[in-house]
C-alpha positions as CSV (number, residue, x, y, z in Angstrom):
1,M,52.3,-10.6,-79.0
2,S,52.5,-11.5,-75.4
3,I,50.7,-9.7,-72.7
4,L,53.8,-10.2,-70.6
5,Q,55.9,-8.3,-73.1
6,L,57.9,-5.4,-71.6
7,P,58.8,-2.0,-73.0
8,H,62.4,-1.5,-74.1
9,A,63.2,1.6,-72.1
10,K,62.4,3.2,-68.8
11,P,59.9,6.0,-69.0
12,E,61.0,9.6,-68.7
13,A,57.4,10.7,-69.6
14,I,54.1,8.9,-69.8
15,L,51.4,10.3,-72.0
16,I,47.9,8.9,-71.4
17,D,44.7,8.9,-73.4
18,W,41.6,10.4,-71.7
19,H,38.4,8.6,-72.8
20,A,38.2,4.9,-71.9
21,T,41.7,5.0,-70.4
22,L,41.3,7.4,-67.5
23,V,37.6,8.3,-67.5
24,D,34.4,6.7,-68.6
25,T,32.6,9.0,-71.1
26,H,31.1,6.1,-73.1
27,D,27.5,7.1,-72.7
28,A,28.1,10.7,-73.7
29,M,30.3,9.7,-76.6
30,Y,27.9,7.1,-78.1
31,H,24.9,9.5,-77.7
32,A,26.8,12.1,-79.6
33,V,27.9,9.7,-82.4
34,D,24.4,8.5,-82.8
35,D,23.3,12.1,-83.1
36,V,25.7,12.6,-86.0
37,L,25.0,9.5,-88.0
38,P,21.5,10.3,-89.2
39,H,22.8,13.6,-90.7
40,L,25.7,12.3,-92.8
41,K,23.9,13.2,-96.0
42,E,23.3,16.8,-94.8
43,L,27.0,17.0,-93.9
44,D,27.9,15.8,-97.4
45,L,29.6,12.8,-95.8
46,W,27.3,10.0,-97.0
47,D,29.1,9.5,-100.3
48,R,32.5,9.6,-98.4
49,L,31.7,6.4,-96.5
50,L,34.0,3.6,-97.4
51,D,32.9,0.7,-99.5
52,P,32.6,-2.3,-97.1
53,D,34.9,-4.3,-99.5
54,D,37.6,-1.8,-98.6
55,S,37.3,-2.3,-94.9
56,K,40.4,-3.6,-93.0
57,T,38.6,-6.3,-91.2
58,I,35.3,-8.2,-91.3
59,E,34.2,-6.5,-88.0
60,D,34.9,-3.1,-89.6
61,A,32.8,-4.0,-92.6
62,K,29.9,-5.2,-90.4
63,L,29.9,-1.9,-88.5
64,L,30.0,0.1,-91.7
65,I,27.2,-1.9,-93.3
66,Y,25.0,-1.5,-90.2
67,V,25.6,2.3,-90.2
68,K,24.7,2.5,-93.9
69,D,21.5,0.5,-93.3
70,H,20.3,2.0,-90.0
71,K,22.1,5.4,-89.6
72,R,23.1,4.5,-86.1
73,L,25.5,2.2,-84.2
74,H,24.5,-1.4,-83.6
75,P,23.2,-1.8,-80.1
76,K,26.0,-4.5,-79.5
77,I,28.6,-1.9,-80.2
78,V,27.2,0.4,-77.6
79,A,26.7,-2.4,-75.1
80,Q,30.2,-3.7,-75.5
81,R,31.8,-0.2,-75.0
82,K,34.9,-1.3,-76.8
83,I,35.3,1.2,-79.6
84,S,36.0,5.0,-79.5
85,R,34.5,7.6,-81.8
86,T,37.9,8.1,-83.3
87,D,38.0,4.4,-84.3
88,I,34.4,4.6,-85.5
89,F,35.3,7.5,-87.9
90,E,38.3,5.5,-89.0
91,V,36.1,2.6,-89.9
92,L,33.6,4.8,-91.7
93,F,35.9,7.1,-93.6
94,G,39.3,5.3,-93.7
95,S,42.2,7.6,-94.8
96,D,39.9,10.5,-95.9
97,Q,41.2,13.1,-93.5
98,D,38.8,15.8,-94.6
99,A,35.8,13.6,-94.0
100,K,37.0,12.6,-90.6
101,G,37.7,16.2,-89.7
102,R,34.2,17.2,-90.6
103,A,32.8,14.2,-88.7
104,H,34.7,15.2,-85.6
105,Q,33.4,18.8,-85.9
106,A,29.8,17.5,-86.1
107,F,30.6,15.3,-83.1
108,D,31.9,18.2,-81.1
109,E,28.6,20.1,-81.7
110,A,26.5,17.1,-80.7
111,Y,28.8,16.4,-77.6
112,K,27.9,19.7,-76.0
113,K,24.6,18.2,-74.8
114,Y,26.4,15.4,-72.9
115,V,29.7,16.9,-71.7
116,D,28.8,16.6,-68.0
117,E,28.8,12.8,-68.1
118,V,32.3,11.9,-67.0
119,F,33.5,9.5,-64.3
120,P,36.8,7.9,-63.3
121,L,37.3,4.6,-65.0
122,E,38.9,3.2,-61.9
123,D,38.6,4.2,-58.3
124,D,42.3,4.9,-57.6
125,I,43.3,6.7,-60.7
126,R,44.2,9.9,-58.9
127,Q,46.4,8.0,-56.5
128,Q,48.1,6.1,-59.3
129,L,48.9,9.2,-61.3
130,E,50.3,10.8,-58.1
131,R,52.5,7.7,-57.6
132,I,53.8,7.9,-61.2
133,R,54.6,11.6,-60.7
134,A,56.4,10.8,-57.4
135,L,58.8,8.5,-59.4
136,G,60.0,11.6,-61.3
137,I,58.1,10.8,-64.5
138,K,56.5,13.6,-66.4
139,V,52.8,12.9,-67.1
140,G,50.8,14.2,-70.0
141,L,47.2,14.0,-71.1
142,I,46.2,13.4,-74.8
143,S,42.7,13.7,-76.1
144,N,40.9,14.1,-79.4
145,R,38.4,16.3,-77.4
146,K,38.1,20.0,-78.1
147,R,40.1,21.9,-75.4
148,D,37.0,23.6,-73.8
149,F,35.3,20.2,-73.4
150,L,38.4,18.6,-72.0
151,E,39.1,21.4,-69.5
152,H,35.5,21.2,-68.4
153,E,35.8,17.4,-67.8
154,L,39.1,17.8,-66.1
155,A,37.6,20.2,-63.6
156,L,34.6,18.1,-63.1
157,V,35.9,14.5,-62.8
158,D,36.1,12.8,-59.4
159,G,34.4,15.8,-57.7
160,T,37.9,17.4,-57.2
161,G,39.3,17.9,-60.7
162,W,42.5,16.5,-62.0
163,E,44.2,19.6,-63.5
164,D,47.1,19.3,-61.1
165,L,48.0,15.8,-62.3
166,F,49.4,16.6,-65.7
167,D,52.6,18.4,-66.8
168,V,51.1,18.9,-70.3
169,V,47.7,18.6,-71.9
170,V,47.2,18.4,-75.7
171,C,43.8,18.3,-77.4
172,G,42.5,17.6,-80.8
173,S,41.8,21.3,-81.3
174,D,45.6,22.0,-80.7
175,V,46.7,20.3,-84.0
176,S,45.7,20.0,-87.6
177,K,45.2,16.2,-87.5
178,R,43.8,14.2,-84.6
179,K,44.8,10.6,-83.7
180,P,45.8,8.3,-85.4
181,S,48.1,11.1,-86.6
182,P,51.1,11.4,-84.3
183,E,50.8,15.2,-84.2
184,M,49.4,15.4,-80.6
185,L,52.1,13.2,-79.2
186,L,54.8,15.1,-81.0
187,L,53.4,18.4,-79.7
188,A,53.2,17.1,-76.1
189,M,56.9,15.9,-76.2
190,E,57.9,19.3,-77.7
191,K,56.2,21.0,-74.8
192,L,57.9,18.7,-72.3
193,G,61.3,19.4,-74.0
194,L,61.8,15.7,-74.8
195,P,62.7,14.1,-78.2
196,P,60.5,11.3,-79.5
197,S,62.0,8.1,-78.2
198,E,61.2,4.8,-76.5
199,S,61.6,6.6,-73.2
200,C,58.3,8.3,-73.8
201,W,55.4,5.9,-73.2
202,Y,51.9,6.5,-74.7
203,V,49.0,4.7,-73.0
204,G,45.7,4.3,-74.8
205,D,42.8,1.9,-75.2
206,S,42.3,1.9,-79.0
207,T,44.0,0.8,-82.2
208,T,44.3,4.5,-83.2
209,D,46.3,5.1,-80.0
210,V,48.7,2.3,-80.9
211,I,49.1,3.7,-84.4
212,A,49.7,7.2,-83.1
213,A,52.4,6.0,-80.7
214,K,54.2,3.9,-83.4
215,E,54.0,6.8,-86.0
216,A,55.5,9.1,-83.3
217,G,58.4,6.8,-82.6
218,V,57.4,6.2,-78.9
219,T,56.6,3.2,-76.8
220,S,53.0,2.0,-77.2
221,I,51.2,0.7,-74.1
222,F,47.8,-0.7,-74.8
223,Y,45.3,-0.2,-71.9
224,N,43.2,-3.3,-71.8
225,G,40.7,-2.2,-69.2
226,A,38.0,-4.1,-71.0
227,G,39.7,-7.3,-70.2
228,W,40.0,-8.6,-73.7
229,D,41.5,-12.1,-74.0
230,Q,44.6,-12.8,-76.1
231,A,42.6,-14.1,-79.0
232,W,40.9,-10.7,-79.3
233,L,44.2,-8.8,-78.9
234,D,45.7,-10.9,-81.7
235,K,42.6,-10.1,-83.9
236,I,42.8,-6.3,-83.5
237,F,46.6,-6.3,-83.8
238,P,47.2,-9.0,-86.5
239,N,50.6,-7.7,-87.7
240,T,49.4,-7.6,-91.3
241,I,50.2,-5.2,-94.1
242,K,47.0,-3.3,-93.4
243,H,47.5,-3.6,-89.6
244,P,51.2,-3.5,-89.0
245,H,51.2,-1.7,-85.7
246,R,51.3,-3.6,-82.4
247,P,51.7,-2.4,-78.8
248,D,55.0,-2.9,-77.0
249,A,53.2,-3.9,-73.8
250,V,49.7,-4.4,-72.4
251,V,48.3,-3.3,-69.0
252,G,44.9,-4.0,-67.5
253,S,44.8,-1.1,-65.1
254,I,46.5,2.2,-64.3
255,A,47.9,0.4,-61.2
256,E,49.6,-2.1,-63.5
257,L,51.0,0.9,-65.4
258,T,52.5,2.2,-62.2
259,S,54.0,-1.2,-61.4
260,L,55.4,-1.5,-64.9
261,A,57.0,1.9,-64.7
262,R,58.5,1.1,-61.3
263,H,59.8,-2.2,-62.7
264,L,61.6,-0.6,-65.6
265,L,63.1,2.1,-63.5
266,A,64.4,-0.4,-61.0
267,Q,65.8,-2.6,-63.8
268,H,67.6,0.5,-65.2
269,K,69.1,1.2,-61.8
270,R,70.4,-2.4,-61.5
271,V,72.0,-2.2,-64.9
272,E,73.6,1.1,-64.1
273,R,75.0,-0.3,-60.8
274,A,76.4,-3.3,-62.6
275,R,78.5,-1.1,-65.0
């Protein structure tokens, strides 16, 4: 997979993940996850943890073993700020939808204490989203957050709030299954009046975002704000039977996303003129 790879279609709509793509809520998220992990037995989730031998990767197995041994995240995981709570629950519970749902519910309860800790991930995100909208592209927000948490964070972020930047907002509490299920993306497109297609781009920072996009039948744009090198990208998207999904393109910033959208729109116009 090349970082220079381009999407196959110009965007009519761009759906964007919230945490670790548009905003930094890492501290709040990791605090809440670490509040949940010591209580897995009380939540009847301890026996639902995967066997490390069933983990998809060695890194997943290491995370799982550490949680089993210490009932918290490894300090390196927290320091690196590379993995979302959705990915953490995927590593811990695999395909067990009920266990993941209950873990998310416990997380939501714990997150209430930290919900005010939200900051723009980049200084110019508002300006970039306004530029994307000025291109005639619909913009949607996708988050596994509960709606009341997300609406609070939307109103709080940047000191001004970003409610005016999105044509549609879909949350984890709006659907029966959160990401990596495609339900949120499909609901967002339904609300926008658009069919699932490559003309809808979904931008997110995690493997679950890529899986959700591919399962929904839309273009997957991986947001590499952490600046991972190609070797790491190839490791997390190995194109194996267990990990078949790979993004259609990679961007390192929302400004790069804006430039990519402009490029594809201009390319489409050139093709139309040539006909």
